[in-house]
C-alpha positions, -999 to 999 in steps of 0.1 A, spaced: -513 492 -171 -537 501 -199 -529 531 -221 -561 548 -214 -556 547 -176 -519 555 -175 -506 589 -167 -498 613 -194 -464 626 -183 -430 610 -190 -422 618 -154 -444 588 -145 -416 565 -157 -390 549 -135 -362 571 -121 -338 586 -145 -300 584 -139 -303 618 -123 -328 605 -98 -306 576 -89 -276 597 -82 -256 587 -113 -234 615 -127 -250 633 -156 -229 643 -185 -236 676 -202 -240 671 -240 -252 693 -269 -288 681 -267 -290 690 -230 -275 724 -239 -299 729 -268 -330 722 -246 -316 744 -218 -311 772 -243 -346 768 -257 -361 768 -222 -341 799 -212 -353 818 -243 -389 808 -238 -391 789 -270 -421 766 -271 -432 783 -238 -408 762 -218 -424 730 -230 -403 699 -239 -420 672 -259 -400 644 -274 -409 612 -292 -395 577 -298 -407 565 -333 -396 530 -340 -407 511 -371 -425 480 -361 -406 457 -384 -382 441 -359 -371 439 -323 -354 467 -305 -317 464 -297 -292 481 -275 -287 509 -301 -324 517 -297 -319 518 -260 -296 548 -264 -324 567 -283 -350 556 -258 -330 568 -228 -323 601 -246 -359 607 -257 -376 598 -225 -347 611 -204 -349 646 -218 -386 647 -212 -381 635 -177 -354 660 -169 -376 689 -181 -410 678 -167 -422 671 -202 -437 642 -222 -423 616 -245 -445 600 -271 -442 564 -282 -451 563 -319 -452 534 -343 -437 545 -376 -460 522 -396 -459 538 -430 -447 507 -448 -473 479 -442 -453 454 -463 -427 451 -435 -447 456 -403 -464 433 -378 -483 437 -346 -458 412 -330 -432 439 -332 -455 466 -319 -462 446 -288 -425 437 -283 -415 474 -286 -440 484 -259 -427 456 -236 -391 467 -241 -397 503 -235 -416 495 -203 -388 471 -192 -362 498 -196 -382 518 -171 -401 543 -192 -438 550 -197 -454 571 -224 -486 576 -205 -515 585 -228 -491 594 -256 -491 563 -277 -496 569 -314 -494 553 -348 -482 572 -379 -512 557 -396 -534 577 -371 -525 607 -393 -530 592 -428 -561 613 -435 -543 645 -425 -513 636 -445 -534 630 -475 -551 664 -471 -517 681 -468 -504 664 -499 -535 676 -518 -528 711 -505 -493 710 -518 -506 698 -552 -531 727 -554 -503 752 -545 -480 738 -573 -456 723 -548 -461 686 -556 -468 666 -588 -476 631 -599 -446 615 -617 -446 583 -639 -409 579 -643 -396 545 -633 -370 542 -605 -343 536 -631 -353 566 -651 -354 588 -620 -318 579 -611 -307 595 -644 -329 625 -639 -319 630 -603 -282 631 -612 -252 636 -589 -246 662 -561 -220 680 -582 -243 687 -612 -280 698 -615 -305 671 -621 -329 669 -651 -365 679 -643 -391 652 -647 -412 656 -678 -442 656 -655 -429 684 -633 -450 712 -648 -482 693 -651 -511 716 -640 -522 713 -604 -557 702 -614 -544 673 -635 -520 663 -606 -548 664 -582 -570 642 -603 -541 617 -608 -534 616 -571 -570 609 -563 -570 581 -589 -538 568 -572 -558 566 -540 -587 550 -557 -565 521 -568 -564 528 -605 -527 523 -609 -504 494 -601 -476 495 -575 -448 517 -588 -467 530 -617 -470 565 -602 -455 584 -573 -462 619 -558 -431 641 -557 -425 673 -538 -415 700 -562 -384 715 -546 -351 721 -563 -335 699 -590 -302 718 -587 -298 713 -549 -265 697 -539 -286 677 -514 -301 648 -534 -329 645 -509 -342 679 -520 -343 670 -557 -381 664 -559 -383 636 -534 -411 610 -535 -436 618 -507 -463 592 -517 -461 558 -533 -486 531 -544 -486 499 -523 -515 475 -526 -509 459 -493 -533 457 -463 -522 477 -433 -520 461 -398 -537 491 -384 -559 506 -411 -567 475 -431 -577 480 -468 -585 517 -464 -554 529 -482 -534 517 -512 -511 548 -512 -487 554 -483 -466 584 -473 -428 582 -473 -411 585 -440 -395 619 -448 -429 633 -455 -448 616 -426 -422 622 -399 -424 660 -397 -462 660 -400 -465 635 -371 -441 655 -350 -460 688 -357 -494 673 -351 -483 660 -317 -466 692 -307 -431 676 -305 -406 703 -297 -374 683 -300 -373 656 -326 -341 637 -319 -327 615 -347 -295 596 -354 -269 612 -377 -280 595 -409 -311 618 -409 -290 649 -408 -291 652 -446 -329 648 -444 -333 678 -421 -338 703 -449 -367 682 -462 -381 680 -427 -380 718 -424 -394 722 -459 -425 701 -450 -430 720 -418 -428 754 -436 -448 745 -467 -475 727 -449 -476 756 -423 -473 733 -393 -462 736 -357 -424 744 -358 -410 711 -345 -372 710 -348 -351 680 -357 -316 675 -343 -293 646 -348 -269 626 -326 -245 597 -332 -260 562 -330 -245 535 -308 -220 511 -322 -206 483 -300 -177 460 -305 -182 423 -309 -218 427 -322 -238 439 -352 -267 464 -350 -282 461 -385 -318 449 -384 -312 430 -416 -282 412 -402 -299 404 -369 -328 390 -390 -304 369 -410 -290 354 -378 -325 344 -367 -336 331 -401 -305 310 -407 -309 296 -371 -274 308 -362 -291 319 -329 -321 305 -311 -344 335 -319 -347 372 -313 -344 367 -276 -313 345 -277 -291 359 -249 -262 364 -273 -282 388 -294 -280 426 -287 -318 428 -288 -334 441 -256 -354 409 -252 -321 390 -256 -304 411 -230 -334 408 -207 -333 370 -210 -295 370 -204 -301 388 -171 -289 423 -179 -308 447 -156 -324 477 -172 -308 500 -148 -274 489 -161 -284 498 -196 -296 532 -185 -263 537 -167 -243 526 -197 -262 550 -221 -256 579 -197 -219 570 -195 -215 567 -233 -231 601 -237 -245 620 -267 -221 632 -294 -223 644 -330 -197 620 -343 -198 583 -349 -175 561 -328 -172 525 -317 -179 518 -280 -161 489 -263 -187 463 -251 -166 460 -220 -181 493 -209 -216 477 -210 -203 446 -191 -188 469 -164 -222 486 -160 -238 452 -156 -213 440 -130 -217 472 -111 -254 469 -108 -255 432 -101 -228 433 -75 -252 454 -53 -283 433 -60 -276 397 -69 -279 370 -44 -248 349 -38 -246 311 -42 -220 285 -51 -221 263 -82 -196 237 -94 -196 235 -132 -169 208 -137 -170 187 -105 -140 168 -90 -150 147 -59 -131 152 -27 -133 125 0 -127 138 35 -103 116 54 -115 129 88 -153 133 83 -158 135 121 -141 170 120 -167 184 96 -193 208 110 -229 202 98 -230 233 77 -212 265 68 -227 300 68 -223 327 41 -240 360 33 -269 362 9 -254 394 -4 -224 410 14 -234 444 -1 -267 441 17 -264 430 53 -302 431 57 -304 402 32 -292 378 60 -273 346 57 -276 313 40 -266 278 52 -245 254 30 -243 218 43 -210 199 44 -207 162 37 -180 135 38 -176 139 0 -174 174 -14 -172 187 -50 -147 213 -62 -140 227 -96 -116 204 -115 -95 234 -125 -89 242 -88 -66 211 -86 -33 205 -103 -14 172 -98 17 189 -112 12 225 -104 29 252 -125 48 280 -108 28 304 -87 -2 280 -86 -18 285 -52 -48 263 -54 -50 227 -44 -22 202 -52 -7 171 -35 5 180 0 -8 215 -3 -37 232 15 -63 256 3 -92 275 21 -127 264 12 -152 293 12 -169 299 46 -159 264 60 -123 258 67 -93 242 49 -85 212 28 -51 196 26 -46 171 -3 -33 137 11 -40 115 -19 -51 114 -55 -72 87 -72 -70 80 -109 -93 66 -135 -82 38 -158 -72 64 -185 -49 81 -160 -71 112 -154 -77 123 -118 -110 108 -106 -110 120 -70 -90 135 -42 -85 125 -6 -82 155 17 -80 163 54 -104 190 67 -93 216 92 -116 243 107 -113 280 101 -95 285 134 -67 260 125 -46 290 114 -32 274 82 -15 299 60 -28 296 24 -29 319 -5 -62 308 -22 -98 302 -15 -119 280 -36 -157 272 -37 -173 238 -31 -205 219 -26 -216 187 -10 -217 158 -33 -254 154 -31 -260 191 -42 -288 193 -67 -280 198 -104 -291 225 -129 -285 233 -165 -261 262 -169 -257 280 -202 -223 298 -204 -229 326 -229 -201 347 -243 -197 373 -270 -215 363 -303 -185 373 -325 -148 368 -320 -136 400 -337 -144 436 -326 -160 447 -359 -176 416 -375 -192 436 -403 -163 460 -411 -153 443 -443 -182 444 -467 -167 418 -489 -167 392 -461 -198 374 -448 -201 387 -412 -212 353 -400 -177 339 -406 -167 358 -375 -192 340 -352 -176 329 -320 -179 290 -319 -177 292 -281 -204 318 -276 -225 291 -259 -215 261 -238 -241 242 -219 -231 222 -188 -249 203 -160 -237 218 -128 -242 212 -91 -257 242 -73 -267 252 -38 -302 240 -28 -312 277 -24 -312 280 -62 -341 257 -65 -362 284 -50 -359 307 -80 -381 322 -107 -373 335 -142 -354 368 -141 -338 363 -107 -302 374 -105 -274 354 -89 -237 356 -84 -222 322 -86 -192 329 -64 -159 330 -83 -177 322 -116 -198 352 -126 -233 366 -126 -262 344 -138 -299 348 -143 -328 323 -141 -340 315 -176 -377 314 -185 -372 277 -193 -364 270 -156 -387 249 -134 -383 241 -97 -373 205 -106 -351 214 -136 -336 249 -130 -318 266 -159 -294 295 -155 -278 319 -181 -245 335 -175 -250 372 -178 -214 383 -175 -182 370 -159 -168 385 -128 -140 401 -149 -132 405 -185 -118 371 -195 -111 384 -230 -82 405 -216 -63 374 -206 
């Protein structure tokens, strides 16, 4: 869909959790918007925005903000804007812009005609900065960053005014225009808002609102060599777009007085900023810097490595977007930071995939089973495509004189309460009948190389306590990537004195050649499967009809609790 032809309302997006029947949790942002609507503030309009900086890939933490921003617009028949916060060209790239668009759409949301760049407003921001200078509310400062640290001081004592603070407006305006003309080097001058050097909030002590940066911009090219700081640009962008509810994470709470100052002193639309707690998950890291380090050090295969918390990584792993939306709604919106157990996300994934994933059998570590009475075998067994969806129909799995079972489903010397296959014991094989172990073959090194088993049909009435999966020996093979959690401790970056990469889980990826049902050859990237008894898997983009590749999305239960 092109941006020019797409609809303008956030309601054009995929259904919100409310539309899908999921329980909605009342939280303070919902209460705030409801109160504003009841009072007639903004004329009942609700306009939100999601403003990522295009300097990296979005991750699961961003998904919480996306679901909140677009969700509040959806629930109130409003609009949510997607805006690239491209005020720092030294760190930004069109690659990230395109990836952000793809991720937001994948999550099920559409910004309609409301796609913007912060750089769209650079001319207006420059005009407003000049206006502040003329009114004596901004000045050009030549203090170095080190000198400014001394002048700014500490929260418990007033700062020292810059020696340039009382420069006449006409001189400041000339200096600012010369900054724009490129007469000064990077860092040689900045433009500061003239606010309050005694404020206990350091962000109000004459903050920088423009800096010099001789770097071409991905969107505006060489037009500018001065760029606004985020704290100055953010409220202006919101106001110019008519954003009513600017929802930010908690670290921006101390920036809110500056947001309000810019709105008031530039005499702009009264957008309001409100803050909520960001998402933190166990067994992962959310820092863009640390995720970039994992990629650059080749500790993962890239931004879309299925072990990464990036949305492109989760997508490749097979996590459905509906599960992420369910998860974000369950986590809720609070005003305090907390650590969420990743098991909650895994539960949401299982819940969604259980209803939608097609079933198939796969054997990851095969042990041959020679049937001693092959004449008793039926030609095939029949199983459901998805027991949660009777309309999906059934699938046929052929039997053969030699079957394959998982090696762990046999024990020559079984421990207590072991109910799977062992010498002289029987087990049910899924959809087909029963196997009774009559003999064991060994390799020269003493390991079990094959079993000899009698087959009995389903109506034989044997009493067993376990059912195992199986495949015919000539079942096709596939590459199966067994992904697990990337880190082996709940908070890998909790200790700032320890390199977080020392906590990488060495078993976060195991690759095996497995036997699979022939139905899995008819697959395409992104298809979801439940390998019965093993977990949920997704077809990888690397997959081809002759060389299928499957990624484990999540196990059937939380193996980490064992």
